[in-house]
N, C-alpha and C positions, 0 to 999 in steps of 0.2 A: 481450316477446311480446304481440301484439295480443289484444284481448279475444275476438275471433272464434276465433283460434287456440287460446287457452286453453279456450274453450268446447268446441271440437272435441276437444281433448286430454282434457278431463274426461269427455266423452261416451264417448270411446274407452276410457278407464280403467274407467268404470262398466260398459260392455258386456263388457270382458274379465273384470272381477271377477265379473260376473253369470254368464258362461259357466263360469268355474271353479267357482263355487258350485253351479251346477246339476249339474255333474258330481259334485261332492263330496257334496252333500246331497239332491239331487233337486229337481225343478222347484218344487213347492209350498213347500218349506222355505226358499227364497230370499226374504229380506225386504230392505226398504229399509235397515234398520239394518246388516244383515250386508254388504250390497253396499258401503255407505259405508265401513264399517270396512276391508273388504278393499281398496278403492280408495284409502284414505287421505284421504278427503274428508268434509266434514260431511254429515250426512243431508239437510239442507236442499237441498244441491246435486243430490241424486238427484231430489227433487221439482221442482226448478227445471228440470232438463233432460228429465225424463220425466213425463208426466201420471199414470202409475201404474206399479206394479211389474210388472203384466201386460205393459204396452207395453215396458218395459225387458227383461223376460225374452224376449219375442218377438224384439226387435231383436238381442239378444245371440245367441240361437240361430240366427236367420236369417242373421246376419252370418257366423258360422262355417260354416254349412252352404252358404251361397251361395259363399263363398270356396273351399270344397272342390269343389263341383260346377263352378265356373268353371275351376278348374285341370284337372279331369277333362275338361270340355268342350273346352278348348284342346288337350289331348292327342288326343282323339278326332277333332277337326276337322283336325288336322295329319297324321293317319294315312293312309297310302297304301292299306292294306287293312284289312278288318274284323278280321283276326287281330292285326295290329299295333295297331290302335285298342284292341282289348280288352286286349292285353298292357300297353299304356301306361296305360290306365284302371286296371287292377289295380295297377300300380306306384304310381300316385297314391294309391290307397287304402292300400297297404302302407306308405307313408311316414307315414301318420297314426297317432297313438298311440291307445291305448285310450280316452283322454279324449274324442276326437271321436266314437267309437262310443257312448259313454255319453250324450253330449249328443244325438246322433242319436236314440237310443232314448227319452230323456226328452222330446224335442220331439215325436216321433211320438205318444207316449202323451198328452202334454198337448193335442195337436191333436184328440184324440177328445173333448175337453171344451171346447175353445176354438175357436169358429167362425172367428175372425179368423186364428188360427194355421193352422187347417186349410186355409183358402183360400190363405194364403201358401205353405205347404208343397206344396199341390197344384199351384200354378203352377210352383214350382221343379222339382218332379218331372216335370210335363208338358213343360216346356222341355227338361229333360235327356233324356227319352224321345224327343223330336223329334230331338235331336242324334244319339242312337243310331240312330233309324230312318233318318235321312239316310245315316249311315255304312253301315248294312246295305243300304239300297237302292242306294247308289252301288257296292256290291260284289256286287250280284246275289243277295243273300240273299232267299229267298222269304219272303213275308209280313213285310215289314220292320217295320210298326207293331206287330203282335202279338208279333213276336220281340223288339222293343225293350222291350215291357212285361215279358216274361218275363226278359229280361236284367237290366233294372233291378230287378225283384223279387229275382232271385238276388243281385245286388249288395247290395240292402237286407238280405237275409238274412245275407250275409257280415258286414255291419256289426253286425247284431243278435247274431250268434254271437260276434263279436269283443268285444262289450260283456261277454259272459260269460267269454271267454277271450282276453285281449289278445295272447297269443302266436300266435294264428291268423294265417296269412298266406294269400295267394292262390296259393301254390305248388301247381301241379296243377289249380287251379280253371280257369285259362285254357284248358287242354287240353280239359277236360270241356265248358266253355261253347262253345268253338269247334266241338267235335264236335256239340253240339246244334244249333248254328246252321247247320251244313253238311249235316245229315241230310236 
């Protein structure tokens, strides 16, 4: 394996280990030493690949959340109707386990104290709201931008509640949200 490939693999392992630890221990409890041990590498490699634990935590959380929203965005963009788009979006969220919800909550909370993370999460959320607004606008939903904000906030709320109760699903939620969008 080439050095560049090994480096990418180590970065991937470190980010995955960090995301797991954030879920298990909370954002601020994740340390370089714990990440290295979980990833099975020397602590010096954490410092070699990331300038600080803050950068590593941000990258780990943003990687997972970006992947989730990219999958959701794909489903929304392929939908023929707003109802189908919402249904597909909820299915993407239902496939995620409680760990993603906990990571989501931890990242949002950390963003209240970390300006860099706040900007990163804000961009991610704004991009997703734009995707939702396009779907709603293309389907004749009145006030597509504010509706997208409310819809995204409702989905955020579902993730927040799922962190408390991982058994929650979106069953029935789609019907309620569709009713709100078409009133």
